[in-house]
N, C-alpha and C positions, 0 to 999 in steps of 0.2 A: 576592253580592247582599245588600244591607242589609235588615234586617227592620224592622218597624214599631217593635219594642222597641228596636232599636239606634238608630233615629232619635230616639225619645223620650229616651233616655239622652244622646244627643249634645246635644239641645236643652236638657235639664235642666242639663248640665254648663256649656253656654254661658251660661245665665242665673244660675248660682250665683254669690253674692257672693264677691269675693276676700277671703281671710283675710289681714289686714294684719300679723298677728304671725308670719308665715312668710315667709322669703326665697325667692328663685327656686329654691333647692335644697331647699326644704321644711323648712328648719331654723328653730328659734325665733329670733325677731328683734324687738328693741325698735323700734317705729315711730319714724322720724325726723320730729319735729315742728318742726324749726328754722325752715322756711319758712312755717309756718302763722301766720295772723293771730291776734293777741291779741284775744279777744272775751270778752264776758261769757257765762258758761256755768253752767247750773243743771240739777240732776237731782233727781228725787224717786223714792222707792222705798217699798215696803211689804212687810210680812210678818205672819204671825200665830203666836201660840202658844196652843194649846188645852190646857186642863187640867180637872181634876175640879172640881166646884162648891165643895167645901170649901176647896181650895187657892185658887180664885178669890176666895172670900170672905175668906180669910186675908190675901191681899195687897191687896185693895181696901179693907179696913177698917183697914189698918195694924197688924194684930196679928201679923205675921210676926216671929219672935224675932230675925231678922237685920236688922230695921229697914225702912227705906223701899226696897224693892226696885226701885221705878221710878226713884229718884234714882241708884242704883248703875248700873242698866241704861242710863240716859240718858248718864251719864258714860262708861261703857264703849263705847257706840255712837259718841260723839263722838271718843273717843280712837282707836277703831278706824279711823274714816274717815280720821284724820290719818296713820295708819300703814299705809294700804292698800298702798303700794309695798313695804313691808317683808314683806307677807304674799303678794302676788300678784306673781310674778317680772317680768313684762313691763310692769307698770304704771309710769307716770311718777311720780316724787315731785312732789307738787303743793302749792302755797301756797294752801290753802283760805281763803276769807275768811268763810265762814259754814257751820256744820254745826248742824243742828237735829234733834233726835230727840223725837218725841211719841207718846203712847200713848192709844188709844181703848179704853175698856172695853166689852165686849159680854157683859153678864150673861146674856142669853138663851142664848148659846152657850158660856158659860164660857170665853171667850178674850179675848186682848188683841191689838189691832191695833197694830203698831209702824210708824210712818212716819218717814222721814228726808228731809231736804232738804240738798243740798250745793251750794255756790256758790263761784265764783272768776272772775277775769279771767285767761285763760290761752290756751294753744295746744292744749289737749286737754280732752275731756269729763270729767265727774265721776260717771258712772254706777256705776262700780266702787266709788267711795267711798260713794255712797248705799246700794248693796247691801251693802257691808261694815258700814256703821253699823247697818243693820236686822238683819243676820245676827248680829252680836255682841251687840246689845241682846237679841235673842231668846235667844241662848245664855246670856247673863248671867242672864236670868229663869229659864231652865231650871236653871242651876247653883244659883241661890239657893233654888229650890223643889223640887229633885229628891228631897230626903228625904221631903217631904210627898207628892209625886206623880211617881214615876219614869216614868209612862206619858204624860207631856205630849207633845204633837206640835207641831213647828214646820212651818209650811207656807205656801204661797202667796207666797214671796219673789220679788218682781219689780220691774222698773223701771216706774214709772208715766208719767213725763214726762222729756224732756230738751229743753233749749233752748240755742241758741247755736251758733257755729261755722258751717261751710259748709252743713250739713244743716238748720240752722234749728230749728224746733219739731217735736218728735215726741211722740205720746201713745199709750200702750198701747191696743190694741183692747179690752182688758178694762175700761177706765175709761169 
């Protein structure tokens, strides 16, 4: 006799999304995008790095002895997006047509918001590239400032939007 718990578990498993990076045997599998249409695809992501007030002032006034930490972090984020498939095993190598990394300074909370935008015309989305750009830009800021503030905290990394492909437009509920 099936219990109510058994029925709920069966219903939940029926509604669970299929994991596209696993084959029928449950093994890791690179998704075949051969038959997918070439469409314009865009993704945006964000993340934050919180630091102490002295470190925040050091980098926002340009007085850090390592120079312009934002310029270095921007280049690192762009480079990381272009190398995403080298870092994440089942990502497709993509011909990105646009990678943008921007910083918003939040002096009230002594933190930097990092935003990325990735774009291409292709057969698969660019969410992983946008997330990678934000992650590496945050890590680069951490690396350049860790001597001044080893307690910095990277947080809130997420996809904000994605557009294109069969699924069309998606926006994070948090935006």
